[in-house]
TISE-949725 format. One record per residue (C-alpha): residue number from 1; x, y, z; residue in three letters. Coordinates in nm, 4 decimals, always signed. Example, Ala and Ser with C-alpha at 12.3 -4.5 7.8 and 13.67 -1.06 7.14 Angstrom:
REM TISE-949725
n / xx / yy / zz / res
1 / +1.2300 / -0.4500 / +0.7800 / ALA
2 / +1.3670 / -0.1060 / +0.7140 / SER
//
This chain:
REM TISE-949725
n / xx / yy / zz / res
1 / +1.6693 / -2.0864 / -2.6721 / UNK
2 / +1.6983 / -1.9080 / -2.3365 / UNK
3 / +1.8146 / -2.0950 / -2.0320 / UNK
4 / +1.5401 / -2.1883 / -1.7855 / UNK
5 / +1.5579 / -2.0056 / -1.4530 / UNK
6 / +1.3806 / -2.1187 / -1.1386 / UNK
7 / +1.0906 / -1.8901 / -1.0394 / UNK
8 / +1.1266 / -1.6791 / -0.7278 / UNK
9 / +0.8606 / -1.5532 / -0.4878 / UNK
10 / +0.9161 / -1.2435 / -0.2769 / UNK
11 / +0.6959 / -1.0542 / -0.0367 / UNK
12 / +0.9172 / -0.9578 / +0.2571 / UNK
13 / +1.2550 / -0.7867 / +0.2453 / UNK
14 / +1.5478 / -1.0215 / +0.2865 / UNK
15 / +1.3626 / -1.3534 / +0.2816 / UNK
16 / +1.1786 / -1.5699 / +0.0301 / UNK
17 / +0.8370 / -1.6639 / +0.1640 / UNK
18 / +0.5217 / -1.8357 / +0.0497 / UNK
19 / +0.2807 / -1.5471 / +0.0318 / UNK
20 / -0.0373 / -1.5699 / +0.2364 / UNK
21 / -0.1078 / -1.1983 / +0.2811 / UNK
22 / -0.3487 / -0.9751 / +0.0883 / UNK
23 / -0.0912 / -0.8804 / -0.1723 / UNK
24 / +0.1622 / -1.0948 / -0.3544 / UNK
25 / +0.4391 / -1.0484 / -0.5976 / UNK
26 / +0.5698 / -1.3238 / -0.8243 / UNK
27 / +0.8339 / -1.3425 / -1.0936 / UNK
28 / +0.8050 / -1.6535 / -1.3055 / UNK
29 / +1.0864 / -1.7160 / -1.5528 / UNK
30 / +1.0922 / -1.9461 / -1.8521 / UNK
31 / +1.0691 / -2.3057 / -1.7398 / UNK
32 / +0.7341 / -2.2881 / -1.5617 / UNK
33 / +0.5911 / -2.0318 / -1.7998 / UNK
34 / +0.6091 / -2.0398 / -2.1769 / UNK
35 / +0.9693 / -2.0823 / -2.2921 / UNK
36 / +1.1360 / -1.7459 / -2.3559 / UNK
37 / +0.8816 / -1.5507 / -2.1491 / UNK
38 / +0.9253 / -1.3895 / -1.8068 / UNK
39 / +0.6036 / -1.3051 / -1.6217 / UNK
40 / +0.6014 / -1.0475 / -1.3437 / UNK
41 / +0.2875 / -1.0364 / -1.1299 / UNK
42 / +0.2280 / -0.7022 / -0.9580 / UNK
43 / -0.0741 / -0.7911 / -0.7475 / UNK
44 / -0.1069 / -0.5459 / -0.4598 / UNK
45 / -0.0080 / -0.1948 / -0.3562 / UNK
46 / +0.2970 / -0.0253 / -0.5044 / UNK
47 / +0.5399 / +0.1198 / -0.2517 / UNK
48 / +0.6515 / +0.0532 / +0.1047 / UNK
49 / +0.3330 / -0.1373 / +0.2001 / UNK
50 / +0.3605 / -0.3749 / -0.0930 / UNK
51 / +0.5904 / -0.3889 / -0.3961 / UNK
52 / +0.8717 / -0.1330 / -0.4097 / UNK
53 / +1.0334 / -0.0227 / -0.7326 / UNK
54 / +1.3717 / -0.1312 / -0.5999 / UNK
55 / +1.2375 / -0.4799 / -0.5313 / UNK
56 / +1.0776 / -0.4954 / -0.8752 / UNK
57 / +1.3887 / -0.3826 / -1.0645 / UNK
58 / +1.6387 / -0.5937 / -0.8703 / UNK
59 / +1.4292 / -0.9102 / -0.8957 / UNK
60 / +1.3658 / -0.8552 / -1.2668 / UNK
61 / +1.7375 / -0.8081 / -1.3305 / UNK
62 / +1.8071 / -1.1342 / -1.1497 / UNK
63 / +1.6040 / -1.3380 / -1.4020 / UNK
64 / +1.6163 / -1.1294 / -1.7192 / UNK
65 / +1.8338 / -1.2889 / -1.9881 / UNK
66 / +1.8222 / -0.9858 / -2.2172 / UNK
67 / +1.6200 / -1.1541 / -2.4911 / UNK
68 / +1.3014 / -1.3001 / -2.3376 / UNK
69 / +0.9692 / -1.1226 / -2.3548 / UNK
70 / +0.8696 / -0.9681 / -2.0197 / UNK
71 / +0.4994 / -0.9650 / -1.9323 / UNK
72 / +0.4118 / -0.7430 / -1.6333 / UNK
73 / +0.0629 / -0.8380 / -1.5087 / UNK
74 / -0.1161 / -0.5825 / -1.2894 / UNK
75 / -0.3969 / -0.6079 / -1.0362 / UNK
76 / -0.3162 / -0.3102 / -0.8171 / UNK
77 / -0.4918 / -0.0144 / -0.6494 / UNK
78 / -0.1758 / +0.1915 / -0.6952 / UNK
79 / +0.0325 / +0.3457 / -0.4211 / UNK
80 / +0.3524 / +0.5483 / -0.4258 / UNK
81 / +0.3717 / +0.7569 / -0.7434 / UNK
82 / +0.7504 / +0.7693 / -0.7624 / UNK
83 / +0.7786 / +0.3920 / -0.7298 / UNK
84 / +0.5167 / +0.3713 / -1.0059 / UNK
85 / +0.7236 / +0.6042 / -1.2254 / UNK
86 / +1.0364 / +0.3973 / -1.1586 / UNK
87 / +0.8551 / +0.0771 / -1.2637 / UNK
88 / +0.7229 / +0.2637 / -1.5716 / UNK
89 / +1.0784 / +0.3564 / -1.6714 / UNK
90 / +1.2112 / +0.0069 / -1.5983 / UNK
91 / +0.9561 / -0.1394 / -1.8386 / UNK
92 / +1.0255 / +0.1314 / -2.0968 / UNK
93 / +1.3958 / +0.0429 / -2.0950 / UNK
94 / +1.3069 / -0.3109 / -2.2068 / UNK
95 / +1.1771 / -0.1692 / -2.5352 / UNK
96 / +0.9622 / -0.3957 / -2.7499 / UNK
97 / +1.0205 / -0.6890 / -2.5146 / UNK
98 / +0.7896 / -0.5362 / -2.2507 / UNK
99 / +0.4172 / -0.6160 / -2.2430 / UNK
100 / +0.1895 / -0.4711 / -1.9755 / UNK
101 / -0.1166 / -0.6782 / -1.8922 / UNK
102 / -0.4046 / -0.5449 / -1.6828 / UNK
103 / -0.5733 / -0.8510 / -1.5356 / UNK
104 / -0.8335 / -0.6681 / -1.3264 / UNK
105 / -0.7275 / -0.3253 / -1.1969 / UNK
106 / -0.4534 / -0.0728 / -1.2718 / UNK
107 / -0.5377 / +0.2311 / -1.0619 / UNK
108 / -0.3429 / +0.5439 / -0.9759 / UNK
109 / +0.0337 / +0.4700 / -0.9700 / UNK
110 / -0.0309 / +0.1277 / -1.1237 / UNK
111 / -0.1809 / +0.2921 / -1.4340 / UNK
112 / +0.1357 / +0.5024 / -1.4611 / UNK
113 / +0.3566 / +0.1955 / -1.4223 / UNK
114 / +0.1815 / -0.0243 / -1.6801 / UNK
115 / +0.1981 / +0.2493 / -1.9429 / UNK
116 / +0.5753 / +0.2098 / -1.9486 / UNK
117 / +0.5341 / -0.1151 / -2.1430 / UNK
118 / +0.5749 / -0.1085 / -2.5211 / UNK
119 / +0.2419 / -0.2905 / -2.5597 / UNK
120 / -0.0460 / -0.2879 / -2.3078 / UNK
121 / -0.3114 / -0.5599 / -2.3101 / UNK
122 / -0.6230 / -0.5225 / -2.0938 / UNK
123 / -0.8942 / -0.7716 / -2.0024 / UNK
124 / -1.2311 / -0.6685 / -2.1409 / UNK
125 / -1.3833 / -0.6227 / -1.7966 / UNK
126 / -1.0770 / -0.4793 / -1.6228 / UNK
127 / -1.0502 / -0.1177 / -1.5087 / UNK
128 / -0.7875 / +0.1547 / -1.5313 / UNK
129 / -0.8079 / +0.4606 / -1.3070 / UNK
130 / -0.6285 / +0.7940 / -1.3539 / UNK
131 / -0.6373 / +1.0838 / -1.1082 / UNK
132 / -0.4474 / +1.3809 / -0.9651 / UNK
133 / -0.1546 / +1.3183 / -0.7296 / UNK
134 / -0.2283 / +1.3734 / -0.3603 / UNK
135 / -0.0383 / +1.3548 / -0.0361 / UNK
136 / -0.0449 / +1.4263 / +0.3368 / UNK
137 / +0.1268 / +1.7420 / +0.4596 / UNK
138 / +0.1991 / +1.9360 / +0.7762 / UNK
139 / +0.3790 / +2.2631 / +0.8297 / UNK
140 / +0.3494 / +2.6391 / +0.8046 / UNK
141 / +0.1852 / +2.8312 / +0.5205 / UNK
142 / +0.5036 / +2.8573 / +0.3171 / UNK
143 / +0.5717 / +2.4860 / +0.3559 / UNK
144 / +0.2205 / +2.3939 / +0.2427 / UNK
145 / +0.2495 / +2.6230 / -0.0599 / UNK
146 / +0.5675 / +2.4370 / -0.1496 / UNK
147 / +0.3828 / +2.1050 / -0.1203 / UNK
148 / +0.1182 / +2.2340 / -0.3616 / UNK
149 / +0.3940 / +2.3324 / -0.6082 / UNK
150 / +0.5437 / +1.9838 / -0.5832 / UNK
151 / +0.2018 / +1.8279 / -0.6528 / UNK
152 / +0.1741 / +2.0429 / -0.9650 / UNK
153 / +0.5145 / +1.9156 / -1.0772 / UNK
154 / +0.4230 / +1.5523 / -1.0161 / UNK
155 / +0.1045 / +1.6017 / -1.2175 / UNK
156 / +0.3242 / +1.6949 / -1.5126 / UNK
157 / +0.5184 / +1.3706 / -1.4617 / UNK
158 / +0.1912 / +1.1753 / -1.4695 / UNK
159 / +0.0766 / +1.3473 / -1.7879 / UNK
160 / +0.4162 / +1.2791 / -1.9486 / UNK
161 / +0.3930 / +0.9086 / -1.8562 / UNK
162 / +0.0519 / +0.8714 / -2.0229 / UNK
163 / +0.1589 / +1.0715 / -2.3286 / UNK
164 / +0.4663 / +0.8522 / -2.3688 / UNK
165 / +0.2259 / +0.5636 / -2.4213 / UNK
166 / -0.0313 / +0.7601 / -2.6217 / UNK
167 / +0.1513 / +1.0479 / -2.7978 / UNK
168 / -0.1562 / +1.1415 / -3.0019 / UNK
169 / -0.3862 / +1.1754 / -2.7008 / UNK
170 / -0.5674 / +1.5081 / -2.6617 / UNK
171 / -0.3841 / +1.6655 / -2.3690 / UNK
172 / -0.6706 / +1.8941 / -2.2662 / UNK
173 / -0.9072 / +1.5976 / -2.2453 / UNK
174 / -0.6437 / +1.3894 / -2.0670 / UNK
175 / -0.5999 / +1.6551 / -1.7981 / UNK
176 / -0.9771 / +1.6816 / -1.7569 / UNK
177 / -1.0049 / +1.3047 / -1.7051 / UNK
178 / -0.7177 / +1.3050 / -1.4566 / UNK
179 / -0.8715 / +1.5906 / -1.2587 / UNK
180 / -1.2091 / +1.4121 / -1.2460 / UNK
181 / -1.0590 / +1.0823 / -1.1144 / UNK
182 / -1.1783 / +0.8759 / -1.4096 / UNK
183 / -1.2342 / +0.4996 / -1.4036 / UNK
184 / -1.1841 / +0.3754 / -1.7579 / UNK
185 / -1.3198 / +0.0570 / -1.9091 / UNK
186 / -1.0904 / -0.1418 / -2.1364 / UNK
187 / -1.2517 / -0.0013 / -2.4503 / UNK
188 / -1.2331 / +0.3561 / -2.3191 / UNK
189 / -0.8645 / +0.3131 / -2.2334 / UNK
190 / -0.8025 / +0.1739 / -2.5819 / UNK
191 / -0.9836 / +0.4671 / -2.7435 / UNK
192 / -0.7533 / +0.7052 / -2.5572 / UNK
193 / -0.4494 / +0.5079 / -2.6734 / UNK
194 / -0.3414 / +0.3928 / -2.3279 / UNK
195 / -0.4199 / +0.0292 / -2.4210 / UNK
196 / -0.3301 / -0.1521 / -2.7422 / UNK
197 / -0.5463 / -0.4637 / -2.7189 / UNK
198 / -0.8596 / -0.5709 / -2.5306 / UNK
199 / -0.8986 / -0.9379 / -2.4443 / UNK
200 / -1.1674 / -1.1461 / -2.2762 / UNK
201 / -1.1611 / -1.1717 / -1.8980 / UNK
202 / -1.3337 / -1.3038 / -1.5924 / UNK
203 / -1.5568 / -1.1222 / -1.3445 / UNK
204 / -1.3712 / -0.8339 / -1.1821 / UNK
205 / -1.3391 / -0.8649 / -0.8061 / UNK
206 / -1.2025 / -0.6255 / -0.5486 / UNK
207 / -0.8252 / -0.6148 / -0.5846 / UNK
208 / -0.7215 / -0.8994 / -0.3573 / UNK
209 / -0.9837 / -0.8039 / -0.1017 / UNK
210 / -0.8548 / -0.4499 / -0.0628 / UNK
211 / -1.1922 / -0.2854 / -0.0318 / UNK
212 / -1.0534 / -0.0500 / +0.2317 / UNK
213 / -0.7861 / +0.0687 / -0.0124 / UNK
214 / -1.0568 / +0.1540 / -0.2641 / UNK
215 / -1.2265 / +0.3855 / -0.0145 / UNK
216 / -0.9470 / +0.6394 / -0.0518 / UNK
217 / -1.0810 / +0.7252 / -0.3990 / UNK
218 / -1.3872 / +0.9384 / -0.4723 / UNK
219 / -1.5451 / +0.7472 / -0.7588 / UNK
220 / -1.4394 / +0.3838 / -0.7076 / UNK
221 / -1.6951 / +0.1419 / -0.8589 / UNK
222 / -1.8884 / -0.0749 / -0.6147 / UNK
223 / -1.7691 / -0.3833 / -0.8052 / UNK
224 / -1.4206 / -0.3194 / -0.6652 / UNK
225 / -1.5348 / -0.3488 / -0.3064 / UNK
226 / -1.5634 / +0.0211 / -0.2284 / UNK
227 / -1.9261 / -0.0038 / -0.1212 / UNK
228 / -1.9912 / -0.3564 / -0.0063 / UNK
229 / -2.3008 / -0.4250 / +0.2054 / UNK
230 / -2.2398 / -0.5048 / +0.5692 / UNK
231 / -2.2079 / -0.8774 / +0.6377 / UNK
232 / -2.4950 / -1.0561 / +0.8048 / UNK
233 / -2.4463 / -1.0776 / +1.1799 / UNK
234 / -2.3995 / -1.4317 / +1.3104 / UNK
235 / -2.6306 / -1.5838 / +1.5640 / UNK
236 / -2.5220 / -1.5049 / +1.9237 / UNK
237 / -2.3108 / -1.7702 / +2.0919 / UNK
238 / -2.4757 / -1.9855 / +2.3576 / UNK
239 / -2.3810 / -1.9628 / +2.7249 / UNK
240 / -2.2292 / -2.3115 / +2.7056 / UNK
241 / -1.9948 / -2.2191 / +2.4201 / UNK
242 / -1.8667 / -1.8869 / +2.5553 / UNK
243 / -1.6138 / -2.0217 / +2.8111 / UNK
244 / -1.4607 / -2.2586 / +2.5551 / UNK
245 / -1.4237 / -1.9801 / +2.2977 / UNK
246 / -1.2743 / -1.7439 / +2.5567 / UNK
247 / -1.0219 / -2.0150 / +2.6475 / UNK
248 / -0.9443 / -2.0633 / +2.2788 / UNK
249 / -0.8661 / -1.6921 / +2.2479 / UNK
250 / -0.6468 / -1.6965 / +2.5587 / UNK
251 / -0.4451 / -1.9945 / +2.4407 / UNK
252 / -0.4228 / -1.8739 / +2.0822 / UNK
253 / -0.3001 / -1.5295 / +2.1867 / UNK
254 / -0.0411 / -1.6814 / +2.4192 / UNK
255 / +0.0983 / -1.8969 / +2.1385 / UNK
256 / +0.1034 / -1.5964 / +1.9029 / UNK
257 / +0.2756 / -1.3719 / +2.1584 / UNK
258 / -0.0157 / -1.1265 / +2.1811 / UNK
259 / -0.1628 / -1.2026 / +2.5230 / UNK
260 / -0.2304 / -0.8303 / +2.5680 / UNK
261 / -0.4927 / -0.8556 / +2.2925 / UNK
262 / -0.7160 / -1.1183 / +2.4573 / UNK
263 / -0.9763 / -0.8697 / +2.5797 / UNK
264 / -0.9869 / -0.6689 / +2.2531 / UNK
265 / -1.0421 / -0.9903 / +2.0538 / UNK
266 / -1.3221 / -1.1000 / +2.2858 / UNK
267 / -1.4774 / -0.7545 / +2.2515 / UNK
268 / -1.4512 / -0.7378 / +1.8720 / UNK
269 / -1.5665 / -1.0944 / +1.7988 / UNK
270 / -1.8447 / -1.1124 / +2.0612 / UNK
271 / -1.7433 / -1.4816 / +2.0754 / UNK
272 / -1.9539 / -1.5343 / +1.7633 / UNK
273 / -1.8116 / -1.8729 / +1.6641 / UNK
274 / -1.4925 / -2.0776 / +1.6610 / UNK
275 / -1.4222 / -1.9786 / +1.2998 / UNK
276 / -1.4662 / -1.6090 / +1.3760 / UNK
277 / -1.2437 / -1.6340 / +1.6817 / UNK
278 / -0.9620 / -1.8141 / +1.4980 / UNK
279 / -0.9728 / -1.5626 / +1.2135 / UNK
280 / -0.9611 / -1.2757 / +1.4632 / UNK
281 / -0.6548 / -1.4197 / +1.6369 / UNK
282 / -0.4710 / -1.4462 / +1.3059 / UNK
283 / -0.5668 / -1.0931 / +1.2078 / UNK
284 / -0.4704 / -0.9572 / +1.5504 / UNK
285 / -0.1254 / -1.1096 / +1.5100 / UNK
286 / -0.0842 / -0.9328 / +1.1753 / UNK
287 / -0.2060 / -0.6022 / +1.3222 / UNK
288 / +0.0367 / -0.6388 / +1.6124 / UNK
289 / +0.3237 / -0.6969 / +1.3654 / UNK
290 / +0.2262 / -0.3894 / +1.1604 / UNK
291 / +0.2089 / -0.1675 / +1.4702 / UNK
292 / +0.5465 / -0.2907 / +1.5918 / UNK
293 / +0.6983 / -0.2242 / +1.2490 / UNK
294 / +0.5590 / +0.1308 / +1.2614 / UNK
295 / +0.7048 / +0.1781 / +1.6114 / UNK
296 / +0.3515 / +0.2282 / +1.7456 / UNK
297 / +0.2772 / -0.1023 / +1.9255 / UNK
298 / +0.0429 / +0.0687 / +2.1702 / UNK
299 / -0.2132 / +0.1196 / +1.8905 / UNK
300 / -0.2680 / -0.2538 / +1.8349 / UNK
301 / -0.5232 / -0.2735 / +2.1182 / UNK
302 / -0.7282 / +0.0131 / +1.9736 / UNK
303 / -0.7282 / -0.1295 / +1.6214 / UNK
304 / -0.8176 / -0.4837 / +1.7256 / UNK
305 / -1.0997 / -0.3584 / +1.9497 / UNK
306 / -1.2372 / -0.1577 / +1.6563 / UNK
307 / -1.2346 / -0.4705 / +1.4382 / UNK
308 / -1.0202 / -0.3112 / +1.1668 / UNK
309 / -0.8668 / -0.5268 / +0.8945 / UNK
310 / -0.4992 / -0.5093 / +0.8063 / UNK
311 / -0.5526 / -0.2808 / +0.5065 / UNK
312 / -0.7302 / -0.0225 / +0.7221 / UNK
313 / -0.4580 / -0.0529 / +0.9855 / UNK
314 / -0.1868 / +0.0107 / +0.7244 / UNK
315 / -0.3678 / +0.3246 / +0.6104 / UNK
316 / -0.4133 / +0.4572 / +0.9652 / UNK
317 / -0.0540 / +0.3855 / +1.0619 / UNK
318 / +0.0687 / +0.5610 / +0.7483 / UNK
319 / -0.1420 / +0.8672 / +0.8311 / UNK
320 / -0.0094 / +0.8756 / +1.1874 / UNK
321 / +0.3520 / +0.8310 / +1.0855 / UNK
322 / +0.3346 / +1.0965 / +0.8140 / UNK
323 / +0.1236 / +1.3280 / +1.0288 / UNK
324 / +0.3855 / +1.3425 / +1.3048 / UNK
325 / +0.6332 / +1.5029 / +1.0702 / UNK
326 / +0.9085 / +1.3168 / +1.2555 / UNK
327 / +1.0226 / +1.1098 / +0.9606 / UNK
328 / +0.9686 / +0.7763 / +1.1345 / UNK
329 / +1.0840 / +0.4921 / +0.9136 / UNK
330 / +0.8545 / +0.1918 / +0.8775 / UNK
331 / +1.0464 / -0.1348 / +0.8737 / UNK
332 / +0.8912 / -0.3818 / +0.6291 / UNK
333 / +1.1372 / -0.6612 / +0.7005 / UNK
334 / +1.0533 / -0.9693 / +0.9026 / UNK
335 / +1.0592 / -0.9093 / +1.2816 / UNK
336 / +1.3857 / -0.9909 / +1.4578 / UNK
337 / +1.3747 / -1.1251 / +1.8130 / UNK
338 / +1.7035 / -0.9712 / +1.9247 / UNK
339 / +1.6432 / -0.6072 / +1.8364 / UNK
340 / +1.8676 / -0.3840 / +2.0499 / UNK
341 / +1.6978 / -0.1793 / +2.3189 / UNK
342 / +1.5967 / +0.1648 / +2.1984 / UNK
343 / +1.8163 / +0.4512 / +2.3132 / UNK
344 / +1.6538 / +0.7035 / +2.5499 / UNK
345 / +1.5762 / +1.0287 / +2.3770 / UNK
346 / +1.7564 / +1.3383 / +2.4984 / UNK
347 / +1.5431 / +1.5704 / +2.7104 / UNK
348 / +1.4280 / +1.8679 / +2.5079 / UNK
349 / +1.4766 / +2.2177 / +2.6555 / UNK
350 / +1.1665 / +2.3829 / +2.8035 / UNK
351 / +1.1655 / +2.7037 / +2.6008 / UNK
352 / +0.8736 / +2.8612 / +2.7886 / UNK
353 / +1.0374 / +2.8199 / +3.1312 / UNK
354 / +1.3695 / +2.9551 / +3.0019 / UNK
355 / +1.2115 / +3.2750 / +2.8717 / UNK
356 / +0.9990 / +3.3123 / +3.1852 / UNK
357 / +1.3103 / +3.2888 / +3.4010 / UNK
358 / +1.4893 / +3.5480 / +3.1869 / UNK
359 / +1.1952 / +3.7892 / +3.2102 / UNK
360 / +1.1804 / +3.7464 / +3.5865 / UNK
361 / +1.5529 / +3.8114 / +3.6179 / UNK
362 / +1.5289 / +4.1229 / +3.4014 / UNK
363 / +1.2341 / +4.2526 / +3.6050 / UNK
364 / +1.4217 / +4.1972 / +3.9285 / UNK
365 / +1.7319 / +4.3713 / +3.7927 / UNK
366 / +1.5286 / +4.6739 / +3.6844 / UNK
367 / +1.3584 / +4.6992 / +4.0253 / UNK
368 / +1.6986 / +4.6874 / +4.1977 / UNK
369 / +1.8297 / +4.9723 / +3.9827 / UNK
370 / +1.5314 / +5.1904 / +4.0758 / UNK
371 / +1.6011 / +5.1597 / +4.4470 / UNK
//
């Protein structure tokens, strides 16, 4: 009988925390779960914004005894393809001990990852989504052609991952489904061979409230939060309540270290109610932390004023960071109060002025020779 190991919860690099964010990641070893079974919960995005392959593999190694069954449970909109492939291969290396379980959603990179398991079990009302790889890019024509070639290569990796799970699948049909961004029911996934068993399940909800994440896809079902109706507007606050709510925002922002966001919170909440105001302060703090991590703290005011949630902010920050082409690294670790002051950047040469000065000098030299 395997030795019981205490369960561990991770969500931030370098520190164990009780997860209260929109995504969570939990490894539960034998002791709390069924004896001889290790459960890995991949609930959230795969990659830098959520669960990295390195985190997954290192944490699994820390509790794996080499004999216990490993159940990897997925409720994920996907994310970074290469992290998904790494998780796929990590599960494949476990051989028959690995079981992939789709609790609600395995989309994009998550569908690639779960197919690395020897056996895949899917809830009867869960969904699997397969689609073409995509990315952001910037550069000249030759650089963009290279990006397109890389996308073609990664498509082959995706096809290979699905065929490893379902070797008898019709490859022409598989490629057609991938190209069409296909959302598969449990029975459809089983027919294709990507799932071995369909079980009963509960009502499918948006993946941990990540409706914004679903909007990146073309054909996401409304049941996953991609097309939710706008919430009913609350009754306007009375004149007597407004000063008290404004004071609540001021004090709350001061305690949270985001006093610069008082006006944006007032603007976005319209002082609707105490509950709305408190929720907005908490969300503003998270947005501020994300912007600081992305080295773009100045954008927090804009995002809070617009009333964006943290998922939308993550997406916009990622677009801005990648779009700059400067290779800015996003730090996902907990904020440190004693960060060293940033070094001043060296002044870049003004190429236009240099060439203008050279042309002027050459013109003057030529005129002198003609005299």
